[in-house]
N, C-alpha and C positions, 0 to 999 in steps of 0.2 A: 482641466480633465486631459490624457494624453490620447491620443488619436493609436488606435491600432489598424494598420495594415488592414485593407478589403482585400482575403482573394475573392479571384476572378468567378463570377457567379459558372458553374455546371449545365448544365443539358437539365440535369435530372432535379437541379432547384427550381431552372425555369420552368419546366412544367409543374411543379406544385406549386409556383405560384399563382401557374395560368390557370388552372384548376382549382387554386381557391377563390381567382378572381370568379372561376362561371365563362372563363374565357377559351372559344376553342375557334382555336388558330389553325388558319392553313399553313403549308411549307415557307411559304414569300413570309406572311406575315409575319409568325414566328422570330424568321432570322432580324425582323427589323424589331421584332420588342426585346429583344437581349441585348443590345447596347441602349435603348430607351431608360430599360429598369438598371443598367448598370448607370446610368447615367441621375436617376432618380435616387440611388443608396447615394451616391459619392455628394450628391445636395444635403443628405440627413446628414452623412458624415463631416460635413460642413461645419453641421447646430455645432461640435464638438469643440472648434476653438472662440466661442462665442463663452465673453467673462462672464456669468451671472452672480456672481461675485457671492453674498449672503441674500440674496433675494428670497423669501419664504414663496413657497409655491400657494398658489389660493386654495383654499377649500373648501368654500361657498361663492358663490356669483349671485346676483337679484340688480337685473335689471330693465325693473320697475325704476317709472322717472318719477319721483315726488317733490 
């Protein structure tokens, strides 16, 4: 799958993510959260580079040992 370049995370998008997470951060901590969120999104993007081939998704999982 070809990756699409991600646009930089804007202030409004960061505010929405922090509100969704229930985080009411002060100015200093909010400034630190922006680069951290950008790094995490970059990690998500790196998953596009993993070739999974024709691996079907698991539709059920039973963790019991019999």
